[in-house]
C-alpha angles and dihedrals in degrees: 000000000000132000112221140178122201131200088217126049119276091254092061090046091053091051091053091045092052091050092049093050091050091050089054094052105269111145133213090016113185139171132206137161095295109024156026110219141175145146135251136159093003093308129112111212125198122188110193124204119203119183118232103177135318108341094340121106144159118249120204122185121199137162145182135192149149094247133072093254107077095108094048092046092050090048090050092052091048091050090051091054092044088055095056112118122199119201 
């Protein structure tokens, strides 16, 4: 779980996050009010966003799959989102 603050609203952040995940090979990427989610390497990853106040929110990454790669895939998705830069 990570506490974040964004210069943009959380909706804009989710859009950028979804694009970044797709660019890195995640399939069937989708966003809704609480998450950005997608699949890769037999793992479904969900990254939940829970507002705290203003532009601050908690981010929780979780995943599940039938393979032996869920932890690595969740860590990859988290690293992608951590690498987003907003100008």
